[in-house]
N, CA, C and O atoms as CSV, one atom per row, in Angstrom:
chain,resi,resn,atom,element,x,y,z
A,1,UNK,N,N,4.161,-21.859,11.049
A,1,UNK,CA,C,4.406,-20.723,10.440
A,1,UNK,C,C,5.354,-20.696,9.112
A,1,UNK,O,O,6.442,-21.255,9.249
A,2,UNK,N,N,5.109,-20.197,8.029
A,2,UNK,CA,C,6.664,-20.151,6.905
A,2,UNK,C,C,7.636,-19.787,7.229
A,2,UNK,O,O,7.425,-18.695,7.758
A,3,UNK,N,N,8.823,-20.047,7.263
A,3,UNK,CA,C,10.254,-19.822,7.689
A,3,UNK,C,C,10.424,-18.394,6.953
A,3,UNK,O,O,11.082,-17.483,7.455
A,4,UNK,N,N,9.743,-18.293,5.677
A,4,UNK,CA,C,10.240,-16.511,4.873
A,4,UNK,C,C,9.138,-15.414,5.770
A,4,UNK,O,O,9.219,-14.200,5.579
A,5,UNK,N,N,7.902,-16.131,6.963
A,5,UNK,CA,C,7.187,-14.870,7.292
A,5,UNK,C,C,7.848,-14.197,9.042
A,5,UNK,O,O,7.463,-13.285,9.774
A,6,UNK,N,N,9.182,-15.390,9.147
A,6,UNK,CA,C,10.092,-14.658,10.171
A,6,UNK,C,C,10.649,-13.676,10.285
A,6,UNK,O,O,10.877,-13.025,11.305
A,7,UNK,N,N,11.053,-13.389,8.693
A,7,UNK,CA,C,11.498,-12.292,8.733
A,7,UNK,C,C,11.065,-10.943,8.898
A,7,UNK,O,O,11.825,-9.976,8.835
A,8,UNK,N,N,9.604,-10.873,9.150
A,8,UNK,CA,C,8.502,-9.783,9.634
A,8,UNK,C,C,8.756,-9.600,10.974
A,8,UNK,O,O,8.289,-8.583,11.486
A,9,UNK,N,N,9.422,-10.396,11.687
A,9,UNK,CA,C,9.500,-10.135,13.009
A,9,UNK,C,C,10.535,-9.916,13.533
A,9,UNK,O,O,10.519,-9.373,14.637
A,10,UNK,N,N,11.521,-10.194,13.042
A,10,UNK,CA,C,12.982,-10.126,13.103
A,10,UNK,C,C,13.705,-9.009,12.723
A,10,UNK,O,O,13.558,-8.503,11.610
A,11,UNK,N,N,14.724,-8.443,13.825
A,11,UNK,CA,C,15.869,-7.248,13.186
A,11,UNK,C,C,16.963,-7.585,13.510
A,11,UNK,O,O,17.183,-8.324,14.470
A,12,UNK,N,N,18.102,-6.948,12.530
A,12,UNK,CA,C,19.529,-7.518,13.338
A,12,UNK,C,C,19.808,-6.627,14.376
A,12,UNK,O,O,18.884,-5.884,14.707
A,13,UNK,N,N,20.707,-6.546,14.874
A,13,UNK,CA,C,21.188,-5.663,15.608
A,13,UNK,C,C,22.065,-4.842,15.151
A,13,UNK,O,O,22.407,-3.951,15.929
A,14,UNK,N,N,22.485,-4.862,14.237
A,14,UNK,CA,C,23.235,-3.706,13.447
A,14,UNK,C,C,22.507,-2.940,12.485
A,14,UNK,O,O,23.023,-1.935,11.996
A,15,UNK,N,N,21.241,-3.355,12.132
A,15,UNK,CA,C,20.519,-2.743,11.900
A,15,UNK,C,C,19.561,-1.737,12.828
A,15,UNK,O,O,19.265,-0.610,12.431
A,16,UNK,N,N,19.278,-2.072,13.630
A,16,UNK,CA,C,19.009,-1.607,14.659
A,16,UNK,C,C,19.764,-0.180,15.238
A,16,UNK,O,O,19.226,0.916,15.400
A,17,UNK,N,N,20.712,-0.432,15.410
A,17,UNK,CA,C,22.056,0.273,15.962
A,17,UNK,C,C,22.003,1.456,14.601
A,17,UNK,O,O,22.048,2.686,14.627
A,18,UNK,N,N,21.910,0.680,13.683
A,18,UNK,CA,C,22.437,1.598,13.023
A,18,UNK,C,C,21.259,2.679,12.768
A,18,UNK,O,O,21.611,3.848,12.613
A,19,UNK,N,N,19.982,2.383,12.718
A,19,UNK,CA,C,18.424,3.252,12.536
A,19,UNK,C,C,18.154,4.079,13.613
A,19,UNK,O,O,17.494,5.115,13.536
A,20,UNK,N,N,18.684,3.607,14.665
A,20,UNK,CA,C,18.863,4.539,15.888
A,20,UNK,C,C,19.728,5.646,16.150
A,20,UNK,O,O,19.560,6.521,16.999
A,21,UNK,N,N,20.865,5.496,15.171
A,21,UNK,CA,C,22.485,6.469,15.301
A,21,UNK,C,C,22.302,7.187,14.031
A,21,UNK,O,O,22.810,8.307,13.985
A,22,UNK,N,N,21.575,6.694,12.820
A,22,UNK,CA,C,21.672,7.312,11.771
A,22,UNK,C,C,21.915,8.981,11.442
A,22,UNK,O,O,22.470,9.334,10.402
A,23,UNK,N,N,21.468,9.876,12.384
A,23,UNK,CA,C,21.729,10.876,12.325
A,23,UNK,C,C,23.152,11.684,13.323
A,23,UNK,O,O,23.555,12.848,13.353
A,24,UNK,N,N,23.480,10.765,13.852
A,24,UNK,CA,C,24.724,11.245,14.955
A,24,UNK,C,C,25.577,11.069,14.047
A,24,UNK,O,O,25.349,10.129,13.286
A,25,UNK,N,N,26.535,11.697,13.868
A,25,UNK,CA,C,27.903,11.321,13.212
A,25,UNK,C,C,29.289,11.534,13.757
A,25,UNK,O,O,29.753,12.667,13.885
A,26,UNK,N,N,30.044,10.283,14.124
A,26,UNK,CA,C,30.791,10.381,15.056
A,26,UNK,C,C,30.679,10.804,16.096
A,26,UNK,O,O,31.651,11.392,16.571
A,27,UNK,N,N,29.260,10.658,16.998
A,27,UNK,CA,C,29.474,10.894,18.251
A,27,UNK,C,C,28.607,12.244,18.450
A,27,UNK,O,O,28.162,12.434,19.582
A,28,UNK,N,N,28.341,13.164,17.477
A,28,UNK,CA,C,27.955,14.361,17.724
A,28,UNK,C,C,27.166,14.422,16.375
A,28,UNK,O,O,27.373,13.797,15.335
A,29,UNK,N,N,25.916,15.623,16.766
A,29,UNK,CA,C,25.131,16.015,15.663
A,29,UNK,C,C,25.672,16.483,14.718
A,29,UNK,O,O,26.897,16.543,14.616
A,30,UNK,N,N,24.763,16.948,13.751
A,30,UNK,CA,C,25.473,17.555,12.441
A,30,UNK,C,C,25.018,18.807,12.464
A,30,UNK,O,O,24.036,19.271,13.045
A,31,UNK,N,N,25.954,19.402,11.664
A,31,UNK,CA,C,25.867,20.971,11.863
A,31,UNK,C,C,24.640,21.569,12.070
A,31,UNK,O,O,23.772,21.106,11.330
A,32,UNK,N,N,24.224,22.538,12.907
A,32,UNK,CA,C,23.179,23.286,12.724
A,32,UNK,C,C,21.998,22.556,13.377
A,32,UNK,O,O,20.918,23.146,13.350
A,33,UNK,N,N,22.057,21.388,13.942
A,33,UNK,CA,C,21.323,20.365,14.477
A,33,UNK,C,C,21.433,20.838,15.866
A,33,UNK,O,O,22.484,21.329,16.277
A,34,UNK,N,N,20.258,20.693,16.699
A,34,UNK,CA,C,19.888,20.961,18.179
A,34,UNK,C,C,19.756,19.940,18.712
A,34,UNK,O,O,19.519,18.933,18.044
A,35,UNK,N,N,19.841,19.908,19.740
A,35,UNK,CA,C,20.237,18.014,20.362
A,35,UNK,C,C,18.985,17.858,20.967
A,35,UNK,O,O,19.077,17.005,21.850
A,36,UNK,N,N,17.769,18.349,20.865
A,36,UNK,CA,C,16.299,17.801,21.254
A,36,UNK,C,C,15.471,18.324,20.120
A,36,UNK,O,O,14.325,18.715,20.343
A,37,UNK,N,N,16.024,18.355,18.824
A,37,UNK,CA,C,15.171,18.711,17.977
A,37,UNK,C,C,14.133,17.799,17.578
A,37,UNK,O,O,14.129,16.581,17.756
A,38,UNK,N,N,13.346,18.429,17.082
A,38,UNK,CA,C,12.067,17.007,16.465
A,38,UNK,C,C,12.557,16.383,14.908
A,38,UNK,O,O,12.708,17.069,13.897
A,39,UNK,N,N,12.755,14.890,15.022
A,39,UNK,CA,C,13.149,14.229,13.819
A,39,UNK,C,C,12.411,13.787,13.146
A,39,UNK,O,O,11.356,13.341,13.594
A,40,UNK,N,N,12.747,13.753,11.663
A,40,UNK,CA,C,11.469,13.786,10.722
A,40,UNK,C,C,11.099,12.173,10.648
A,40,UNK,O,O,11.807,11.186,10.451
A,41,UNK,N,N,9.761,12.328,10.879
A,41,UNK,CA,C,9.059,10.726,10.595
A,41,UNK,C,C,9.497,10.020,9.809
A,41,UNK,O,O,9.720,10.416,8.665
A,42,UNK,N,N,9.857,8.202,10.385
A,42,UNK,CA,C,10.228,7.416,9.260
A,42,UNK,C,C,9.203,6.664,8.938
A,42,UNK,O,O,8.603,5.942,9.735
A,43,UNK,N,N,8.916,6.806,7.621
A,43,UNK,CA,C,7.871,5.711,7.033
A,43,UNK,C,C,7.810,4.985,5.945
A,43,UNK,O,O,7.939,5.509,4.839
A,44,UNK,N,N,7.600,3.650,6.105
A,44,UNK,CA,C,7.870,3.244,4.882
A,44,UNK,C,C,6.481,2.865,4.132
A,44,UNK,O,O,6.049,1.714,4.060
A,45,UNK,N,N,5.926,3.870,3.654
A,45,UNK,CA,C,4.733,3.691,3.013
A,45,UNK,C,C,4.938,3.274,1.415
A,45,UNK,O,O,5.660,3.768,0.549
A,46,UNK,N,N,4.148,2.333,1.389
A,46,UNK,CA,C,3.994,1.438,-0.102
A,46,UNK,C,C,5.161,0.737,-0.791
A,46,UNK,O,O,5.452,0.588,-1.977
A,47,UNK,N,N,5.749,0.346,0.393
A,47,UNK,CA,C,7.065,-0.946,0.309
A,47,UNK,C,C,6.532,-2.005,1.267
A,47,UNK,O,O,6.794,-2.096,2.466
A,48,UNK,N,N,5.631,-2.901,0.436
A,48,UNK,CA,C,5.372,-4.178,1.215
A,48,UNK,C,C,6.069,-5.217,1.032
A,48,UNK,O,O,6.362,-5.311,-0.160
A,49,UNK,N,N,6.644,-6.389,1.906
A,49,UNK,CA,C,7.536,-7.304,1.839
A,49,UNK,C,C,7.097,-7.991,0.079
A,49,UNK,O,O,5.980,-8.501,0.002
A,50,UNK,N,N,7.817,-7.980,-0.994
A,50,UNK,CA,C,8.145,-9.077,-1.619
A,50,UNK,C,C,7.658,-10.463,-1.998
A,50,UNK,O,O,6.991,-10.971,-2.900
A,51,UNK,N,N,8.277,-10.833,-0.929
A,51,UNK,CA,C,7.639,-12.640,-0.723
A,51,UNK,C,C,6.674,-12.782,-0.653
A,51,UNK,O,O,6.351,-13.906,-1.038
A,52,UNK,N,N,5.572,-11.951,-0.195
A,52,UNK,CA,C,4.396,-12.588,0.101
A,52,UNK,C,C,3.547,-12.688,-0.835
A,52,UNK,O,O,3.809,-12.188,-1.929
A,53,UNK,N,N,2.605,-13.208,-0.662
A,53,UNK,CA,C,1.677,-13.798,-2.010
A,53,UNK,C,C,0.777,-12.491,-1.864
A,53,UNK,O,O,0.610,-11.790,-0.866
A,54,UNK,N,N,0.206,-12.353,-3.238
A,54,UNK,CA,C,-0.805,-11.408,-3.435
A,54,UNK,C,C,-1.899,-11.844,-3.941
A,54,UNK,O,O,-1.859,-12.775,-4.745
A,55,UNK,N,N,-3.084,-11.263,-3.574
A,55,UNK,CA,C,-4.698,-11.899,-3.795
A,55,UNK,C,C,-5.291,-10.421,-4.844
A,55,UNK,O,O,-5.402,-9.291,-4.368
A,56,UNK,N,N,-5.516,-10.673,-5.883
A,56,UNK,CA,C,-6.084,-9.296,-6.868
A,56,UNK,C,C,-7.746,-9.363,-6.407
A,56,UNK,O,O,-8.399,-10.406,-6.459
A,57,UNK,N,N,-8.178,-8.322,-6.046
A,57,UNK,CA,C,-9.450,-7.640,-6.281
A,57,UNK,C,C,-9.789,-6.640,-7.266
A,57,UNK,O,O,-9.357,-5.488,-7.269
A,58,UNK,N,N,-10.683,-7.208,-8.205
A,58,UNK,CA,C,-11.037,-6.472,-8.857
A,58,UNK,C,C,-11.690,-5.471,-9.008
A,58,UNK,O,O,-12.239,-5.894,-10.025
A,59,UNK,N,N,-12.266,-4.165,-8.841
A,59,UNK,CA,C,-13.452,-3.579,-8.606
A,59,UNK,C,C,-13.586,-3.089,-9.769
A,59,UNK,O,O,-12.484,-2.712,-10.165
A,60,UNK,N,N,-14.583,-2.864,-10.694
A,60,UNK,CA,C,-14.934,-2.362,-11.806
A,60,UNK,C,C,-16.228,-1.466,-12.014
A,60,UNK,O,O,-17.161,-1.249,-11.242
A,61,UNK,N,N,-16.032,-1.100,-13.062
A,61,UNK,CA,C,-17.741,-0.450,-13.576
A,61,UNK,C,C,-18.599,-1.318,-14.012
A,61,UNK,O,O,-18.285,-2.421,-14.460
A,62,UNK,N,N,-19.848,-0.846,-13.904
A,62,UNK,CA,C,-20.911,-1.665,-14.128
A,62,UNK,C,C,-21.397,-1.692,-15.828
A,62,UNK,O,O,-21.555,-2.809,-16.322
A,63,UNK,N,N,-21.572,-0.772,-16.485
A,63,UNK,CA,C,-21.530,-0.703,-17.578
A,63,UNK,C,C,-19.973,-0.238,-18.535
A,63,UNK,O,O,-19.209,0.702,-18.317
A,64,UNK,N,N,-19.916,-1.226,-19.540
A,64,UNK,CA,C,-18.690,-0.433,-20.531
A,64,UNK,C,C,-18.853,0.274,-21.512
A,64,UNK,O,O,-18.224,0.104,-22.557
A,65,UNK,N,N,-19.859,1.322,-21.310
A,65,UNK,CA,C,-20.306,1.823,-22.497
A,65,UNK,C,C,-19.820,3.235,-22.033
A,65,UNK,O,O,-19.333,3.382,-20.912
A,66,UNK,N,N,-19.950,4.188,-22.845
A,66,UNK,CA,C,-19.282,6.010,-22.676
A,66,UNK,C,C,-20.617,6.278,-22.153
A,66,UNK,O,O,-21.564,5.548,-22.442
A,67,UNK,N,N,-20.729,7.292,-21.398
A,67,UNK,CA,C,-21.651,7.831,-21.091
A,67,UNK,C,C,-22.208,8.881,-21.687
A,67,UNK,O,O,-23.366,9.273,-21.542
A,68,UNK,N,N,-21.150,9.457,-22.542
A,68,UNK,CA,C,-21.301,10.671,-23.547
A,68,UNK,C,C,-22.187,10.236,-24.843
A,68,UNK,O,O,-23.266,10.710,-25.200
A,69,UNK,N,N,-21.463,9.253,-25.414
A,69,UNK,CA,C,-21.953,8.567,-26.744
A,69,UNK,C,C,-22.131,6.973,-27.008
A,69,UNK,O,O,-22.141,6.577,-28.173
A,70,UNK,N,N,-22.244,6.240,-26.145
A,70,UNK,CA,C,-22.520,5.434,-26.020
A,70,UNK,C,C,-21.774,4.314,-26.445
A,70,UNK,O,O,-22.053,3.150,-26.158
A,71,UNK,N,N,-20.690,4.736,-27.230
A,71,UNK,CA,C,-19.718,3.532,-27.645
A,71,UNK,C,C,-19.022,2.638,-26.447
A,71,UNK,O,O,-19.002,2.920,-25.249
A,72,UNK,N,N,-18.522,1.617,-27.022
A,72,UNK,CA,C,-17.987,0.406,-26.220
A,72,UNK,C,C,-16.537,1.475,-25.407
A,72,UNK,O,O,-15.734,2.272,-25.892
A,73,UNK,N,N,-16.731,1.058,-24.265
A,73,UNK,CA,C,-15.353,1.506,-23.446
A,73,UNK,C,C,-13.895,0.631,-23.559
A,73,UNK,O,O,-14.137,-0.559,-23.762
A,74,UNK,N,N,-12.492,0.925,-23.479
A,74,UNK,CA,C,-11.768,0.319,-23.245
A,74,UNK,C,C,-10.477,0.656,-22.425
A,74,UNK,O,O,-9.937,1.756,-22.545
A,75,UNK,N,N,-10.008,-0.290,-21.609
A,75,UNK,CA,C,-9.190,-0.119,-20.298
A,75,UNK,C,C,-8.277,0.728,-21.013
A,75,UNK,O,O,-7.857,0.545,-22.155
A,76,UNK,N,N,-8.028,1.611,-20.282
A,76,UNK,CA,C,-6.851,2.805,-20.547
A,76,UNK,C,C,-5.760,2.231,-19.752
A,76,UNK,O,O,-4.734,1.790,-20.271
A,77,UNK,N,N,-5.989,2.239,-18.476
A,77,UNK,CA,C,-4.931,2.130,-17.201
A,77,UNK,C,C,-5.868,1.610,-15.772
A,77,UNK,O,O,-7.083,1.422,-15.701
A,78,UNK,N,N,-5.021,1.494,-14.913
A,78,UNK,CA,C,-5.678,0.976,-13.548
A,78,UNK,C,C,-4.753,1.880,-12.620
A,78,UNK,O,O,-3.728,2.503,-12.896
A,79,UNK,N,N,-5.509,1.734,-11.337
A,79,UNK,CA,C,-5.349,2.106,-9.815
A,79,UNK,C,C,-4.932,1.029,-9.408
A,79,UNK,O,O,-5.559,0.079,-9.877
A,80,UNK,N,N,-3.614,0.601,-8.286
A,80,UNK,CA,C,-3.704,-0.399,-7.795
A,80,UNK,C,C,-2.969,0.158,-5.948
A,80,UNK,O,O,-2.070,0.908,-5.566
A,81,UNK,N,N,-3.917,-0.671,-5.337
A,81,UNK,CA,C,-3.722,-0.200,-3.697
A,81,UNK,C,C,-3.287,-1.380,-3.651
A,81,UNK,O,O,-3.533,-2.358,-4.356
A,82,UNK,N,N,-2.300,-1.164,-2.351
A,82,UNK,CA,C,-1.737,-3.050,-1.471
A,82,UNK,C,C,-1.996,-2.371,-0.403
A,82,UNK,O,O,-1.938,-1.164,-0.170
A,83,UNK,N,N,-2.323,-3.368,0.296
A,83,UNK,CA,C,-2.847,-3.565,1.602
A,83,UNK,C,C,-2.368,-4.422,2.646
A,83,UNK,O,O,-2.702,-5.512,2.181
A,84,UNK,N,N,-1.902,-4.631,3.562
A,84,UNK,CA,C,-1.642,-5.408,4.270
A,84,UNK,C,C,-2.501,-6.290,4.693
A,84,UNK,O,O,-3.482,-5.705,5.150
A,85,UNK,N,N,-2.620,-7.723,4.773
A,85,UNK,CA,C,-3.906,-8.794,4.718
A,85,UNK,C,C,-3.270,-9.657,5.741
A,85,UNK,O,O,-2.088,-9.640,6.085
A,86,UNK,N,N,-4.582,-10.695,6.341
A,86,UNK,CA,C,-4.046,-11.838,7.055
A,86,UNK,C,C,-5.201,-12.821,7.077
A,86,UNK,O,O,-6.370,-12.608,7.397
A,87,UNK,N,N,-4.644,-13.909,6.682
A,87,UNK,CA,C,-5.285,-14.954,6.761
A,87,UNK,C,C,-5.465,-16.035,8.186
A,87,UNK,O,O,-4.383,-15.844,8.740
A,88,UNK,N,N,-6.104,-16.881,8.921
A,88,UNK,CA,C,-5.340,-17.410,10.157
A,88,UNK,C,C,-4.101,-18.096,9.507
A,88,UNK,O,O,-4.159,-19.011,8.685
A,89,UNK,N,N,-2.775,-17.416,10.083
A,89,UNK,CA,C,-1.820,-17.601,10.101
A,89,UNK,C,C,-0.875,-18.192,8.722
A,89,UNK,O,O,-0.057,-19.093,8.540
A,90,UNK,N,N,-1.476,-17.186,7.953
A,90,UNK,CA,C,-1.018,-16.649,6.723
A,90,UNK,C,C,-1.171,-15.039,6.531
A,90,UNK,O,O,-2.117,-14.367,6.941
A,91,UNK,N,N,0.152,-14.491,5.702
A,91,UNK,CA,C,0.382,-13.035,5.778
A,91,UNK,C,C,0.055,-13.384,4.207
A,91,UNK,O,O,-0.033,-14.426,3.556
A,92,UNK,N,N,-0.097,-11.821,3.897
A,92,UNK,CA,C,-0.312,-11.894,2.194
A,92,UNK,C,C,-0.575,-10.372,2.104
A,92,UNK,O,O,-0.606,-9.635,3.090
A,93,UNK,N,N,-0.798,-9.891,0.562
A,93,UNK,CA,C,-1.081,-8.584,0.623
A,93,UNK,C,C,-2.399,-8.882,-0.322
A,93,UNK,O,O,-2.521,-9.807,-1.125
A,94,UNK,N,N,-3.370,-7.830,-0.006
A,94,UNK,CA,C,-4.266,-7.886,-0.877
A,94,UNK,C,C,-4.369,-6.563,-2.084
A,94,UNK,O,O,-4.169,-5.359,-1.928
A,95,UNK,N,N,-4.633,-7.083,-2.909
A,95,UNK,CA,C,-4.072,-5.363,-3.839
A,95,UNK,C,C,-5.327,-5.326,-4.941
A,95,UNK,O,O,-5.414,-6.059,-5.926
A,96,UNK,N,N,-6.496,-4.057,-4.442
A,96,UNK,CA,C,-7.526,-3.857,-4.591
A,96,UNK,C,C,-7.101,-2.790,-6.387
A,96,UNK,O,O,-6.439,-1.754,-6.452
A,97,UNK,N,N,-7.647,-3.411,-7.352
A,97,UNK,CA,C,-7.477,-3.147,-8.904
A,97,UNK,C,C,-8.514,-2.095,-9.203
A,97,UNK,O,O,-9.686,-2.468,-9.154
A,98,UNK,N,N,-8.360,-1.323,-9.388
A,98,UNK,CA,C,-9.850,-0.213,-10.049
A,98,UNK,C,C,-9.709,-0.075,-11.719
A,98,UNK,O,O,-9.842,1.134,-11.906
A,99,UNK,N,N,-9.565,-0.531,-12.641
A,99,UNK,CA,C,-9.436,-0.301,-14.058
A,99,UNK,C,C,-10.035,0.901,-14.545
A,99,UNK,O,O,-11.229,1.083,-14.308
A,100,UNK,N,N,-9.395,1.734,-15.179
A,100,UNK,CA,C,-10.026,2.943,-15.794
A,100,UNK,C,C,-10.611,3.081,-17.070
A,100,UNK,O,O,-9.805,3.693,-17.772
A,101,UNK,N,N,-11.653,2.798,-17.715
A,101,UNK,CA,C,-11.651,2.950,-19.020
A,101,UNK,C,C,-11.767,4.337,-19.844
A,101,UNK,O,O,-12.361,5.293,-19.345
A,102,UNK,N,N,-11.393,4.383,-20.656
A,102,UNK,CA,C,-11.749,5.513,-22.001
A,102,UNK,C,C,-12.576,4.903,-22.806
A,102,UNK,O,O,-12.877,3.710,-22.845
A,103,UNK,N,N,-13.108,6.225,-23.772
A,103,UNK,CA,C,-14.118,6.018,-25.141
A,103,UNK,C,C,-13.095,6.472,-26.454
A,103,UNK,O,O,-12.575,7.576,-26.614
A,104,UNK,N,N,-13.000,5.489,-27.174
A,104,UNK,CA,C,-12.348,5.714,-28.359
A,104,UNK,C,C,-13.043,6.795,-29.252
A,104,UNK,O,O,-12.325,7.628,-29.806
A,105,UNK,N,N,-14.455,6.830,-29.429
A,105,UNK,CA,C,-15.161,7.606,-29.872
A,105,UNK,C,C,-15.470,9.269,-29.790
A,105,UNK,O,O,-15.580,10.050,-30.735
A,106,UNK,N,N,-15.538,9.451,-28.822
A,106,UNK,CA,C,-15.292,10.558,-28.063
A,106,UNK,C,C,-14.194,10.814,-27.535
A,106,UNK,O,O,-14.011,12.019,-27.708
A,107,UNK,N,N,-13.299,10.347,-26.952
A,107,UNK,CA,C,-12.242,10.693,-26.351
A,107,UNK,C,C,-12.310,11.685,-25.057
A,107,UNK,O,O,-11.424,12.422,-24.623
A,108,UNK,N,N,-13.463,11.502,-24.637
A,108,UNK,CA,C,-13.410,12.415,-23.793
A,108,UNK,C,C,-14.106,11.860,-22.165
A,108,UNK,O,O,-14.011,12.382,-21.055
A,109,UNK,N,N,-14.918,10.406,-22.685
A,109,UNK,CA,C,-15.143,9.843,-21.608
A,109,UNK,C,C,-13.859,8.714,-20.594
A,109,UNK,O,O,-13.110,7.904,-21.142
A,110,UNK,N,N,-13.891,8.861,-19.732
A,110,UNK,CA,C,-12.896,8.097,-18.868
A,110,UNK,C,C,-13.850,8.177,-17.288
A,110,UNK,O,O,-14.154,9.050,-16.475
A,111,UNK,N,N,-14.050,6.844,-17.452
A,111,UNK,CA,C,-15.018,6.128,-16.213
A,111,UNK,C,C,-13.802,5.491,-15.163
A,111,UNK,O,O,-12.690,5.196,-15.601
A,112,UNK,N,N,-14.086,5.367,-14.080
A,112,UNK,CA,C,-13.442,4.518,-13.349
A,112,UNK,C,C,-14.360,4.335,-11.785
A,112,UNK,O,O,-14.753,5.314,-11.150
A,113,UNK,N,N,-14.606,2.783,-11.316
A,113,UNK,CA,C,-15.316,2.574,-10.227
A,113,UNK,C,C,-15.225,3.467,-8.897
A,113,UNK,O,O,-14.117,3.999,-8.971
A,114,UNK,N,N,-15.623,3.733,-8.149
A,114,UNK,CA,C,-14.998,4.458,-6.975
A,114,UNK,C,C,-14.146,3.212,-6.082
A,114,UNK,O,O,-14.035,2.011,-6.327
A,115,UNK,N,N,-13.631,4.010,-5.001
A,115,UNK,CA,C,-12.600,3.059,-4.341
A,115,UNK,C,C,-13.383,2.715,-2.782
A,115,UNK,O,O,-13.732,3.530,-1.928
A,116,UNK,N,N,-13.504,1.273,-2.768
A,116,UNK,CA,C,-14.329,0.842,-1.673
A,116,UNK,C,C,-13.785,1.351,-0.095
A,116,UNK,O,O,-12.577,1.260,0.124
A,117,UNK,N,N,-14.479,1.758,0.733
A,117,UNK,CA,C,-14.292,2.069,2.156
A,117,UNK,C,C,-13.237,1.451,2.701
A,117,UNK,O,O,-13.003,0.247,2.593
A,118,UNK,N,N,-12.332,2.553,3.522
A,118,UNK,CA,C,-11.109,1.398,4.171
A,118,UNK,C,C,-11.205,1.425,5.890
A,118,UNK,O,O,-11.603,2.521,6.283
A,119,UNK,N,N,-11.034,0.834,6.554
A,119,UNK,CA,C,-10.875,0.782,7.912
A,119,UNK,C,C,-10.543,2.039,8.651
A,119,UNK,O,O,-11.253,2.722,9.389
A,120,UNK,N,N,-9.127,2.202,8.228
A,120,UNK,CA,C,-8.170,3.455,8.425
A,120,UNK,C,C,-8.018,4.397,7.221
A,120,UNK,O,O,-7.076,4.034,6.516
A,121,UNK,N,N,-8.656,5.506,6.755
A,121,UNK,CA,C,-8.636,6.530,5.773
A,121,UNK,C,C,-6.539,6.357,5.639
A,121,UNK,O,O,-5.686,6.410,6.524
A,122,UNK,N,N,-6.442,6.189,4.404
A,122,UNK,CA,C,-5.067,6.510,4.115
A,122,UNK,C,C,-4.005,4.859,4.480
A,122,UNK,O,O,-3.018,4.504,3.835
A,123,UNK,N,N,-4.555,4.214,5.542
A,123,UNK,CA,C,-4.063,2.868,6.287
A,123,UNK,C,C,-4.046,2.310,4.763
A,123,UNK,O,O,-4.606,2.509,3.685
A,124,UNK,N,N,-2.602,1.116,5.612
A,124,UNK,CA,C,-1.991,-0.075,4.702
A,124,UNK,C,C,-2.788,-1.464,5.064
A,124,UNK,O,O,-2.439,-2.501,4.500
A,125,UNK,N,N,-3.636,-1.466,5.814
A,125,UNK,CA,C,-4.362,-2.559,6.748
A,125,UNK,C,C,-6.010,-3.121,6.406
A,125,UNK,O,O,-6.933,-2.328,6.221
A,126,UNK,N,N,-6.122,-4.141,6.377
A,126,UNK,CA,C,-7.423,-4.467,6.084
A,126,UNK,C,C,-7.935,-4.744,7.242
A,126,UNK,O,O,-7.370,-4.617,8.328
A,127,UNK,N,N,-9.385,-5.258,6.973
A,127,UNK,CA,C,-10.329,-5.394,8.418
A,127,UNK,C,C,-9.548,-6.698,8.799
A,127,UNK,O,O,-8.790,-6.507,9.751
A,128,UNK,N,N,-9.541,-7.528,8.475
A,128,UNK,CA,C,-8.874,-9.029,8.630
A,128,UNK,C,C,-7.822,-8.941,9.423
A,128,UNK,O,O,-7.760,-9.779,10.322
A,129,UNK,N,N,-6.896,-8.085,9.331
A,129,UNK,CA,C,-5.745,-7.504,10.067
A,129,UNK,C,C,-5.620,-6.813,11.460
A,129,UNK,O,O,-4.822,-7.046,12.368
A,130,UNK,N,N,-6.989,-5.571,11.349
A,130,UNK,CA,C,-7.024,-4.955,12.150
A,130,UNK,C,C,-7.525,-5.923,13.445
A,130,UNK,O,O,-7.171,-5.856,14.622
A,131,UNK,N,N,-8.625,-6.989,12.695
A,131,UNK,CA,C,-9.293,-8.018,14.012
A,131,UNK,C,C,-8.048,-8.584,14.389
A,131,UNK,O,O,-7.910,-8.433,15.603
A,132,UNK,N,N,-6.731,-9.382,13.695
A,132,UNK,CA,C,-6.236,-10.187,14.225
A,132,UNK,C,C,-5.381,-9.529,15.215
A,132,UNK,O,O,-4.708,-10.135,16.047
A,133,UNK,N,N,-5.453,-8.033,15.061
A,133,UNK,CA,C,-4.118,-7.694,16.102
A,133,UNK,C,C,-5.036,-7.466,17.446
A,133,UNK,O,O,-4.667,-7.949,18.517
A,134,UNK,N,N,-6.234,-6.717,17.340
A,134,UNK,CA,C,-6.955,-6.625,17.996
A,134,UNK,C,C,-7.467,-7.742,19.396
A,134,UNK,O,O,-7.767,-7.471,20.558
A,135,UNK,N,N,-7.400,-8.956,18.707
A,135,UNK,CA,C,-7.850,-10.331,19.245
A,135,UNK,C,C,-6.586,-10.675,19.943
A,135,UNK,O,O,-6.485,-11.744,20.546
């Protein structure tokens, strides 16, 4: 295993204590807080580790001609979704790139390929990572 990947499995004791006690100030709860109230969910959506390698999968449209007027489309933007992926003993980020194309002729035709289905809706894991975890 790469030494850089060990940071995925370790957390310092000081960081763990800070995360467990971040809503407690000086041993007491903040003003207006109840002792057993519902805490907000802690999520880290969209912030995958920067040091992991990325592979790009481009999902593009079949035809690059405008459905309205037939002129050639040009790329105006793209949507990028990152998902945590694994190949045997290598963790990486799989980037699904969906280019968006626009027509310079009529300026109305904006076309983008539909995103592929995910194993878990709204999830950030690929099928390979889910299978790895299951095994």
